[in-house]
C-alpha positions in Angstrom: 40.5 24.7 67.3 38.3 26.5 64.8 34.7 25.9 65.4 32.8 24.1 62.7 30.2 25.7 60.5 26.5 24.9 60.5 24.3 24.7 57.5 20.4 24.3 58.0 18.1 23.0 55.4 14.7 24.5 56.3 11.4 23.2 55.1 7.8 23.7 56.1 6.7 20.1 56.2 7.9 16.6 55.9 8.5 15.6 52.3 9.6 19.0 50.8 13.0 17.3 50.1 15.2 18.6 52.8 17.2 15.4 53.5 17.4 14.6 49.7 19.0 18.1 49.1 21.3 17.8 52.0 22.6 14.4 50.9 23.1 15.8 47.3 25.2 18.5 48.7 27.0 16.1 50.9 27.9 14.0 47.8 29.2 17.1 46.1 31.3 18.0 48.9 32.9 14.4 48.9 33.5 14.7 45.2 35.3 17.9 45.8 37.7 16.1 48.2 36.0 16.8 51.6 35.9 14.1 54.2 32.2 13.6 54.7 30.4 11.2 57.1 26.8 10.6 58.0 26.2 11.0 61.8 22.5 10.3 61.7 20.1 9.6 58.7 16.4 8.8 58.9 15.3 7.0 55.6 11.6 7.0 56.0 11.6 4.2 53.3 12.2 6.8 50.5 14.2 5.1 47.8 15.5 8.2 46.0 16.6 9.7 49.3 18.4 6.5 50.5 20.2 6.3 47.0 21.9 9.6 47.8 23.8 7.9 50.7 25.6 5.5 48.7 29.4 5.9 49.1 29.0 8.1 52.2 30.5 6.5 55.4 27.9 6.1 58.1 29.2 6.3 61.8 27.5 3.5 63.8 24.7 4.7 66.1 24.6 4.0 69.8 22.2 1.4 71.0 20.4 2.5 74.1 17.8 0.6 76.3 15.1 2.6 77.8 12.2 1.1 79.7 12.6 -2.3 78.0 13.0 -1.0 74.5 16.2 -0.5 72.5 16.7 2.8 70.6 19.2 4.0 68.1 20.8 7.4 68.7 23.6 9.3 67.1 27.0 9.0 68.6 28.7 12.3 68.8 31.8 11.0 70.7 32.3 8.3 67.9 32.1 11.1 65.2 34.5 13.4 67.0 36.9 10.5 67.4 36.7 9.8 63.6 37.5 13.5 63.0 35.7 14.1 59.8 35.5 17.5 58.0 31.8 17.4 57.4 29.0 15.5 59.2 25.4 15.0 57.9 22.8 15.1 60.8 19.1 14.5 59.9 16.3 15.7 62.1 17.9 18.6 63.9 15.0 19.0 66.6 15.0 15.4 67.7 14.8 14.6 71.5 17.3 12.0 72.7 16.4 9.0 74.9 16.7 10.0 78.5 20.0 9.3 80.1 22.3 10.5 77.4 24.9 13.2 77.9 22.7 15.7 76.1 18.9 15.8 75.9 18.5 17.3 72.4 20.1 16.6 69.1 20.8 20.2 68.5 22.9 20.1 71.6 24.9 17.1 70.1 25.4 19.2 67.0 26.8 22.0 69.2 29.3 19.5 70.4 30.4 18.5 67.0 30.7 22.2 66.0 32.7 22.8 69.3 35.1 20.1 68.0 35.6 21.7 64.6 33.2 19.5 62.5 31.1 21.2 59.8 27.5 20.1 60.1 24.7 19.8 57.5 21.3 19.4 59.3 17.5 19.5 58.5 14.5 20.9 60.2 11.0 22.3 59.6 9.8 25.8 60.5 7.3 24.6 63.1 10.2 23.6 65.3 11.5 27.1 65.8 10.9 28.2 69.3 9.8 31.7 68.6 7.1 30.5 66.1 5.6 28.1 68.5 2.4 30.0 69.3 1.9 30.9 65.6 2.3 27.4 64.5 -0.2 26.3 67.1 -2.7 29.0 65.8 -2.2 27.5 62.2 -2.4 23.9 62.8 -4.0 23.2 66.2 -0.8 21.2 67.1 1.3 22.1 70.0 4.9 21.3 68.8 6.8 19.9 71.8 10.2 19.5 70.0 11.6 23.0 69.5 15.0 24.6 68.8 16.0 28.0 70.3 16.2 30.6 67.7 19.8 31.5 68.5 20.9 28.0 67.5 19.7 28.7 64.0 20.9 32.3 63.9 24.4 31.2 64.3 24.3 29.0 61.1 26.6 30.0 58.4 23.8 29.2 55.8 20.1 28.5 56.0 18.7 27.2 52.8 14.9 26.9 52.3 13.8 23.8 50.4 10.6 24.6 48.8 7.8 23.0 46.9 4.2 24.3 46.5 1.6 22.9 48.9 -0.2 21.3 46.1 2.8 19.5 44.8 3.5 18.3 48.4 0.0 17.0 48.7 0.5 15.0 45.4 3.8 13.6 46.8 1.9 12.5 49.8 -1.1 11.0 47.9 1.5 9.0 45.6 3.1 7.5 48.8 6.4 9.3 48.3 6.4 10.8 51.7 4.7 8.1 53.9 3.1 4.8 53.5 -0.6 4.8 52.6 -2.0 4.6 56.1 0.2 7.2 57.6 -0.4 9.5 54.6 -4.1 9.3 55.0 -3.8 10.4 58.7 -1.6 13.2 57.7 -3.9 14.5 55.0 -6.6 14.4 57.7 -4.6 16.4 60.2 -1.4 18.4 59.7 -1.3 18.1 55.9 -4.4 20.3 55.2 -3.6 22.7 52.3 -4.6 25.9 54.1 -2.2 25.0 56.9 0.6 24.1 54.5 0.2 27.4 52.8 0.4 29.4 56.0 3.5 27.3 57.2 5.2 27.8 53.7 4.6 31.6 54.2 6.2 31.5 57.6 9.2 29.6 56.3 9.7 32.1 53.5 9.6 35.0 56.0 12.0 33.3 58.3 14.6 32.6 55.5 14.2 36.3 54.4 14.7 37.4 58.1 18.0 35.2 58.3 19.2 36.9 55.0 18.5 40.4 56.6 20.2 39.4 59.9 23.3 38.6 57.9 23.6 41.3 55.3 22.0 44.3 57.1 23.2 44.3 60.7 24.1 48.2 60.6 20.5 49.1 59.8 19.1 47.6 63.2 20.1 48.1 66.8 19.5 50.7 69.5 16.3 49.1 70.7 16.0 47.4 74.1 13.1 45.2 75.1 11.8 44.4 78.7 9.6 41.3 79.3 7.5 41.3 82.5 7.2 37.7 83.8 4.7 36.3 86.3 3.6 32.7 87.1 0.9 32.9 84.4 1.2 30.5 81.5 1.0 33.5 79.2 4.6 34.3 80.1 5.9 31.7 77.8 4.1 33.2 74.9 5.1 36.5 75.9 8.8 35.4 75.9 8.6 33.9 72.5 6.9 36.9 70.9 9.3 39.4 72.5 12.3 37.4 71.5 11.3 37.3 67.9 10.9 41.1 67.9 14.2 41.5 69.6 15.9 39.3 67.1 14.3 41.2 64.2 15.4 44.5 65.6 18.8 43.4 66.6 17.9 44.4 70.2 19.0 43.6 73.6 16.3 41.8 75.6 15.6 41.4 79.4 13.1 39.2 81.2 12.3 40.3 84.8 10.1 39.3 87.6 9.6 41.5 90.7 9.3 40.4 94.3 9.4 42.6 97.5 12.8 41.4 98.7 14.4 40.3 95.3 13.9 36.7 96.2 11.5 34.2 94.7 11.0 32.7 98.2 8.6 35.5 98.7 6.2 33.9 96.4 3.9 31.0 97.1 5.2 27.6 95.9 3.1 27.2 92.7 3.9 30.9 91.6 7.6 30.5 92.5 7.8 27.2 90.4 6.1 28.9 87.4 8.2 32.1 87.5 11.5 29.9 87.9 10.4 27.9 84.8 9.7 31.0 82.9 13.1 32.5 83.9 14.8 29.2 82.8 13.0 29.4 79.5 14.1 32.9 78.8 17.7 31.9 79.7 17.7 29.1 77.3 16.7 31.6 74.6 19.8 33.7 75.6 17.7 36.4 77.2 19.2 38.2 80.1 17.2 37.6 83.2 16.8 39.5 86.5 14.7 39.3 89.7 14.1 42.9 90.9 13.4 43.9 94.5 10.9 46.5 95.6 7.4 47.8 95.6 5.2 49.0 94.0 5.8 46.6 91.1 5.0 48.9 88.3 7.4 51.6 89.6 10.2 49.0 90.1 9.6 47.8 86.4 9.5 51.3 84.9 12.5 52.5 86.9 14.5 49.5 85.7 13.4 50.0 82.2 14.5 53.8 82.2 18.0 53.0 83.9 18.6 50.4 81.1 17.3 52.5 78.2 14.5 50.1 77.4 12.4 51.2 74.4 9.6 48.6 74.5 8.0 46.7 77.6 6.2 43.6 76.8 3.5 42.5 79.3 0.8 39.8 79.3 -2.8 40.8 79.2 -4.6 40.0 82.4 -6.8 36.9 81.9 -10.1 36.5 83.8 -9.5 34.6 86.8 -5.6 34.7 86.7 -4.2 35.0 90.3 -0.9 36.6 88.8 -1.7 39.0 86.1 -3.5 42.0 87.6 -5.3 44.7 85.4 -4.0 47.4 87.8 -0.4 46.5 87.1 -0.9 46.9 83.3 -2.7 50.3 83.9 0.2 51.5 86.2 2.9 50.4 83.7 1.1 52.2 80.9 0.6 55.2 83.1 4.2 55.5 84.3 6.0 54.4 80.9 4.6 57.1 78.7 8.0 57.6 77.1 8.1 54.0 76.0 6.0 51.6 73.9 4.2 49.2 76.0 3.2 46.0 74.2 0.2 44.2 75.7 -0.1 40.6 74.4 -2.2 37.6 75.2 -5.6 36.4 75.8 -8.5 38.9 75.8 
């Protein structure tokens, strides 16, 4: 079976027109003779967008009861049983109700693609995992629903849907995006013009990056990155930053932790749990992970880097009071890895 193709409509905020454009394209595909269905659509009480669903078959949603409340979720099994050529799936980063076969809607989309269904879907730039820290710095909001970069990178097409921040704010003020009360809350929080300008720039850069990734693969490559993990929360930031650099360079990426015997059982329980969490986070981003054995730690890390032709080592800056990030380790890595670039990131 040929795997389906993914098309992502990318925006920088709600209301730019992602879903509308996706449905216009779905109608054009239907008019061209393709078998198109709606797997999930969120109307948000927007009449112009709702009008674009006319004539498109909608697959009934699953009704799920969770903690005394009924929820509606997309039904991937029903979609596959229907065997359409193309499926429209709104709100790509959505988290499913607990207890379903898959935790995330992007995982449901993977299921559809694996069964040969082409998928059109929508997302905003703030949901891209590698940009999580940058989005937090811009907006002050920590986005919890994220999509791994590799999921978007496999898309056959990424289309940016763009309006100026000023035009978007006018839409919000007119009640086109949300009702009056929700719109007012949005204007006071996420929908501040400086934040929208910065998010738009992020979306533009990401779209350009996706184009470069597809048309200039031969110009990149050769670099290898090593991420040094610890139990410190800064490790999550470090993973995101290094993975973004690796994707831009077309580089291989390793995430490693070091213990005396190569076993996390050597660590105290809080540190072990934190390192395991960071290793799993790296694996979810398709980063190769290792637990290295030996001491001293800096010597083990740099030796591994040389044996694997690593060109850049990413290590978190030691924070005051951190029990896991030691200034001496950073100094020893820098001292030993003079033939490599050492990137020190994180809190000062």
